[in-house]
C-alpha positions as CSV (number, residue, x, y, z in Angstrom):
1,X,73.7,80.2,-87.6
2,X,76.9,80.5,-85.5
3,X,78.1,77.7,-83.3
4,X,77.7,80.0,-80.3
5,X,74.0,80.5,-81.1
6,X,73.5,76.7,-81.5
7,X,75.1,76.1,-78.1
8,X,72.8,78.7,-76.5
9,X,69.7,77.0,-78.0
10,X,70.7,73.4,-77.1
11,X,69.2,73.3,-73.6
12,X,65.8,74.5,-74.9
13,X,65.9,72.0,-77.7
14,X,66.5,69.2,-75.3
15,X,63.6,70.2,-73.1
16,X,61.3,70.2,-76.1
17,X,62.5,66.7,-77.2
18,X,61.9,65.3,-73.7
19,X,58.4,66.6,-73.6
20,X,57.6,65.1,-77.1
21,X,59.0,61.7,-76.0
22,X,57.0,61.7,-72.8
23,X,53.7,62.4,-74.6
24,X,54.3,59.2,-76.7
25,X,55.0,56.9,-73.8
26,X,51.9,54.7,-73.0
27,X,50.1,56.4,-70.1
28,X,52.4,59.4,-70.3
29,X,54.1,60.9,-67.2
30,X,50.9,62.0,-65.6
31,X,48.7,59.1,-66.8
32,X,47.4,56.4,-64.5
33,X,48.7,52.9,-64.5
34,X,46.3,50.0,-65.4
35,X,44.9,48.3,-62.4
36,X,46.5,45.1,-61.2
37,X,44.5,42.0,-61.7
38,X,43.2,40.4,-58.5
39,X,41.8,37.0,-57.8
40,X,38.2,38.2,-57.1
41,X,36.2,39.4,-60.1
42,X,32.8,40.7,-60.7
43,X,30.5,40.2,-63.6
44,X,28.0,42.8,-65.0
45,X,24.4,41.8,-64.3
46,X,23.3,43.4,-67.5
47,X,25.0,41.3,-70.2
48,X,24.5,42.3,-73.8
49,X,22.8,39.6,-75.8
50,X,25.4,37.4,-77.5
51,X,28.3,38.9,-75.6
52,X,30.3,37.6,-72.6
53,X,30.0,40.1,-69.6
54,X,33.1,42.0,-68.9
55,X,35.2,40.8,-65.9
56,X,36.2,43.7,-63.8
57,X,38.9,43.2,-61.2
58,X,38.2,44.5,-57.7
59,X,40.8,45.2,-55.0
60,X,41.6,42.1,-52.9
61,X,42.5,44.6,-50.1
62,X,39.0,46.2,-50.0
63,X,37.8,47.1,-46.5
64,X,34.4,45.7,-45.6
65,X,32.5,47.1,-42.6
66,X,30.5,44.2,-41.3
67,X,27.3,44.4,-39.3
68,X,26.7,40.7,-38.5
69,X,29.1,37.8,-38.3
70,X,28.3,34.1,-38.3
71,X,28.4,32.1,-35.1
72,X,29.7,28.5,-34.6
73,X,28.1,26.1,-37.1
74,X,25.9,23.6,-35.4
75,X,25.3,20.0,-36.7
76,X,22.4,19.4,-39.1
77,X,21.4,17.1,-41.9
78,X,24.3,15.2,-43.4
79,X,24.3,14.3,-47.1
80,X,26.7,11.7,-48.4
81,X,28.5,11.8,-51.8
82,X,30.4,9.1,-53.7
83,X,34.1,9.4,-53.2
84,X,36.9,8.1,-55.4
85,X,39.8,7.7,-53.0
86,X,39.7,3.9,-53.0
87,X,39.7,3.6,-56.8
88,X,42.0,6.5,-57.5
89,X,45.1,4.3,-58.0
90,X,43.2,2.7,-60.8
91,X,42.5,6.1,-62.3
92,X,38.8,5.8,-62.1
93,X,35.7,6.7,-60.1
94,X,33.9,3.7,-58.6
95,X,30.5,4.9,-59.8
96,X,28.4,8.0,-59.0
97,X,28.9,9.9,-62.2
98,X,25.4,10.0,-63.8
99,X,25.7,12.5,-66.6
100,X,22.1,12.5,-67.7
101,X,21.0,13.8,-64.3
102,X,23.9,16.2,-63.6
103,X,25.6,14.0,-61.0
104,X,29.3,14.5,-61.5
105,X,32.0,12.5,-59.8
106,X,35.1,13.8,-61.5
107,X,37.8,14.8,-58.9
108,X,40.4,13.9,-61.6
109,X,42.5,15.9,-64.1
110,X,42.1,15.1,-67.7
111,X,44.8,12.5,-67.5
112,X,42.9,10.9,-64.6
113,X,45.3,12.1,-61.9
114,X,43.3,12.1,-58.7
115,X,42.8,15.4,-56.8
116,X,41.6,14.6,-53.2
117,X,41.0,18.3,-52.5
118,X,38.3,18.2,-55.1
119,X,36.6,15.0,-53.7
120,X,33.5,15.7,-51.7
121,X,32.7,13.1,-49.0
122,X,29.7,14.7,-47.3
123,X,28.0,18.0,-46.7
124,X,26.3,19.1,-43.5
125,X,23.6,21.7,-43.4
126,X,22.7,23.4,-40.1
127,X,21.0,26.6,-39.1
128,X,20.3,29.1,-36.3
129,X,18.0,32.1,-36.1
130,X,19.8,34.2,-38.7
131,X,22.1,31.9,-40.6
132,X,22.3,28.7,-42.7
133,X,25.6,26.8,-42.4
134,X,27.0,24.4,-45.0
135,X,30.1,22.4,-44.2
136,X,31.7,20.5,-47.1
137,X,34.0,17.7,-46.0
138,X,36.7,16.7,-48.5
139,X,39.0,13.8,-48.8
140,X,42.1,16.1,-49.1
141,X,43.7,18.4,-46.7
142,X,44.4,21.5,-48.8
143,X,41.5,23.6,-50.2
144,X,44.2,26.1,-51.2
145,X,45.5,23.6,-53.7
146,X,47.7,25.2,-56.4
147,X,45.0,24.3,-59.0
148,X,42.9,27.1,-57.5
149,X,39.7,25.3,-56.5
150,X,36.3,27.1,-56.3
151,X,33.7,25.8,-54.0
152,X,30.0,26.6,-54.3
153,X,26.5,26.1,-52.8
154,X,23.5,26.1,-55.2
155,X,20.0,27.0,-54.1
156,X,16.9,25.9,-56.0
157,X,14.1,27.8,-54.2
158,X,11.2,26.4,-56.2
159,X,12.7,22.9,-56.4
160,X,12.3,22.5,-60.2
161,X,15.9,21.6,-61.0
162,X,16.9,25.0,-62.1
163,X,19.3,26.7,-59.7
164,X,18.2,30.1,-58.6
165,X,21.4,31.2,-56.7
166,X,25.0,30.0,-56.3
167,X,27.3,31.1,-53.5
168,X,30.7,31.0,-55.1
169,X,34.0,31.1,-53.1
170,X,37.5,31.4,-54.5
171,X,40.9,30.9,-52.8
172,X,42.6,31.9,-50.7
173,X,40.7,30.3,-47.8
174,X,41.5,31.1,-44.2
175,X,40.4,29.6,-40.9
176,X,38.5,32.8,-40.0
177,X,35.2,33.8,-41.5
178,X,35.5,36.2,-44.4
179,X,33.4,37.6,-47.2
180,X,36.0,39.1,-49.5
181,X,36.4,36.0,-51.6
182,X,32.7,35.1,-51.8
183,X,30.3,36.1,-54.5
184,X,26.6,35.3,-55.0
185,X,25.2,35.0,-58.5
186,X,21.5,34.7,-59.5
187,X,19.8,33.1,-62.5
188,X,17.2,35.7,-63.3
189,X,16.1,34.2,-66.6
190,X,15.7,30.6,-65.4
191,X,18.1,28.7,-67.7
192,X,20.7,27.1,-65.5
193,X,19.2,23.7,-66.2
194,X,19.0,24.4,-70.0
195,X,15.7,23.2,-71.4
196,X,15.0,20.7,-68.5
197,X,16.1,20.9,-64.9
198,X,16.0,17.1,-64.8
199,X,18.2,15.9,-67.7
200,X,21.2,17.1,-69.7
201,X,20.3,19.1,-72.8
202,X,23.6,19.3,-74.7
203,X,24.4,21.1,-76.9
204,X,22.8,24.4,-75.9
205,X,24.2,27.8,-75.0
206,X,22.8,29.7,-72.0
207,X,24.1,32.3,-69.6
208,X,23.7,30.2,-66.4
209,X,24.0,32.3,-63.3
210,X,24.3,35.7,-65.1
211,X,23.6,38.3,-62.4
212,X,26.1,39.2,-59.7
213,X,24.2,40.3,-56.6
214,X,27.0,40.1,-53.9
215,X,30.7,40.8,-54.5
216,X,32.6,40.2,-51.3
217,X,30.8,42.8,-49.3
218,X,32.7,45.8,-50.5
219,X,30.2,48.3,-51.9
220,X,27.3,45.8,-51.4
221,X,24.1,47.0,-49.9
222,X,24.4,44.2,-47.4
223,X,28.1,43.4,-46.6
224,X,27.2,40.2,-44.7
225,X,25.2,38.1,-47.1
226,X,27.6,35.1,-47.4
227,X,30.9,34.0,-45.7
228,X,33.4,31.2,-46.1
229,X,36.3,29.6,-44.1
230,X,38.2,26.4,-43.9
231,X,38.8,24.4,-40.7
232,X,42.5,23.8,-41.7
233,X,42.5,20.2,-40.5
234,X,42.5,16.7,-42.0
235,X,40.1,15.9,-43.5
236,X,39.6,19.4,-44.6
237,X,36.2,21.1,-44.8
238,X,35.0,24.3,-46.5
239,X,32.3,26.0,-44.4
240,X,29.8,28.5,-45.8
241,X,27.4,30.8,-43.8
242,X,24.7,32.7,-45.5
243,X,21.8,34.8,-44.3
244,X,18.3,33.6,-44.1
245,X,17.1,37.1,-44.8
246,X,17.8,36.7,-48.5
247,X,18.0,32.9,-48.9
248,X,14.7,32.1,-47.2
249,X,14.0,28.8,-45.5
250,X,12.5,26.7,-48.3
251,X,14.8,25.3,-51.0
252,X,16.8,22.4,-52.4
253,X,20.5,22.7,-51.8
254,X,23.5,21.2,-53.5
255,X,27.3,21.7,-53.4
256,X,30.1,21.7,-56.0
257,X,33.9,21.7,-56.0
258,X,35.4,23.0,-59.3
259,X,39.0,23.4,-60.5
260,X,38.1,22.9,-64.2
261,X,35.8,25.3,-66.0
262,X,35.1,27.5,-62.9
263,X,32.4,29.4,-64.8
264,X,29.0,29.9,-63.2
265,X,27.7,31.3,-66.5
266,X,28.1,27.8,-68.0
267,X,26.2,25.9,-65.4
268,X,24.8,23.3,-65.7
269,X,27.9,21.9,-67.4
270,X,26.1,18.9,-68.7
271,X,24.2,21.1,-71.0
272,X,27.4,22.4,-72.6
273,X,28.9,19.1,-73.7
274,X,27.5,15.8,-75.0
275,X,28.5,12.9,-72.8
276,X,30.9,11.7,-75.6
277,X,32.6,15.1,-75.5
278,X,32.7,15.3,-71.7
279,X,34.1,11.8,-71.3
280,X,33.6,9.6,-68.2
281,X,35.6,8.8,-65.1
282,X,34.0,5.2,-64.9
283,X,36.1,2.7,-66.7
284,X,33.3,0.4,-67.9
285,X,31.6,3.4,-69.6
286,X,32.1,3.7,-73.3
287,X,33.2,7.3,-73.0
288,X,36.1,6.7,-70.5
289,X,38.4,8.5,-69.8
290,X,37.6,12.2,-69.0
291,X,37.8,14.6,-71.9
292,X,36.3,18.1,-72.0
293,X,34.7,18.1,-68.5
294,X,37.1,17.2,-65.7
295,X,38.2,18.4,-62.3
296,X,34.7,18.9,-60.9
297,X,32.7,17.1,-58.2
298,X,29.2,17.9,-57.2
299,X,26.7,16.2,-54.9
300,X,22.9,15.5,-55.1
301,X,20.5,18.2,-53.8
302,X,18.7,17.8,-50.5
303,X,15.3,19.4,-49.6
304,X,15.0,21.9,-46.8
305,X,11.8,23.5,-45.5
306,X,9.4,21.2,-47.4
307,X,8.7,17.5,-47.8
308,X,9.8,16.3,-51.2
309,X,7.7,13.9,-53.3
310,X,10.8,12.1,-54.5
311,X,10.5,13.3,-58.1
312,X,12.2,16.7,-57.7
313,X,15.0,16.9,-60.3
314,X,18.5,16.3,-58.8
315,X,17.0,15.2,-55.5
316,X,19.2,12.9,-53.3
317,X,18.1,9.2,-53.4
318,X,15.6,8.1,-50.9
319,X,12.9,5.5,-50.4
320,X,10.7,4.7,-53.4
321,X,8.4,7.6,-54.0
322,X,4.7,7.5,-55.0
323,X,4.0,6.4,-58.6
324,X,4.9,8.9,-61.2
325,X,1.9,10.3,-63.1
326,X,1.3,9.4,-66.7
327,X,2.0,12.0,-69.4
328,X,-1.0,12.6,-71.7
329,X,-1.4,14.8,-74.8
330,X,-2.8,17.4,-72.6
331,X,0.0,17.3,-70.1
332,X,0.8,15.4,-66.8
333,X,-2.1,13.6,-65.2
334,X,-2.0,14.4,-61.5
335,X,-2.6,11.3,-59.3
336,X,-3.5,13.6,-56.4
337,X,-0.4,13.1,-54.2
338,X,1.4,16.3,-55.0
339,X,0.5,19.4,-53.1
340,X,1.9,21.7,-55.9
341,X,0.7,20.0,-59.0
342,X,2.6,17.9,-61.6
343,X,4.2,19.5,-64.6
344,X,7.3,19.3,-66.9
345,X,5.9,16.9,-69.4
346,X,7.1,14.5,-70.7
347,X,9.2,14.0,-67.5
348,X,6.3,14.9,-65.1
349,X,7.7,16.1,-61.7
350,X,6.0,17.7,-58.7
351,X,6.8,21.4,-58.8
352,X,5.0,24.7,-58.4
353,X,3.2,26.0,-61.5
């Protein structure tokens, strides 16, 4: 072949070479780019047995068309939690971490560095015609701590110690009400408390709150189910608003601040680790210091819409309740002072059948 022929074919050969190279580039010239990961994720509510549900990023810029917005939270019942600010220089919690009953006072990193933005002081629960309002007061001033703290509200509608729903908020928190960083998960198969809603059951594996029923309002049937904001002041507070239309008016309610595991499918955390594996924030406990379970603080659960007997699992302390019934080979012997009936042997607590 003459050099003149080769020169005349050279442009065509170069075009063919460019096309071949383009076809081998990941995604190609016309292919789509992989989606960027955003901070808000959703979990499939149909997990395959033995597998972890796939986390699917959703756009943080999603547009939500709201129908109802929360009002100004009113004051309501105040629930107090143990706080660790006073003993933090000693790298310890004063007390209040009762592992057996899922009471965690662990606003510390694994090296016992204190994180005041994790430390719950109180929570306040108010309501109006349409909404429940929960305000979580913190020792710290920055809910948008670089650790990335998730805050949550757990609802136990049949007050048996097994959470039924968790409202789960992720940073960034703003001073205006928003839904885009809020999710609601449901426990459809009743295993958030492991084998018993009253005590730890380590080591077991459950899927916790496994079903996502609200994902920031974008694409949800009801875009207004739950909202969050911060007051942006010192002491800081995280405020939730959620609709009565789905939550109802009878439940036990508790709150959590979490910069550790941050995995609703592993709640209750006390069922995932033995106390020896989890460690303890209290210096006079044999398992001090913290080990596998750290950077998490929760508070006891309070009753709303019903009069508790005092034996409901995870219930906040109160005056001495009526005597607990005896457990017999045939079950819990009802002393006649529980409107629902006693169950849950051998623990025996007042709960619906």
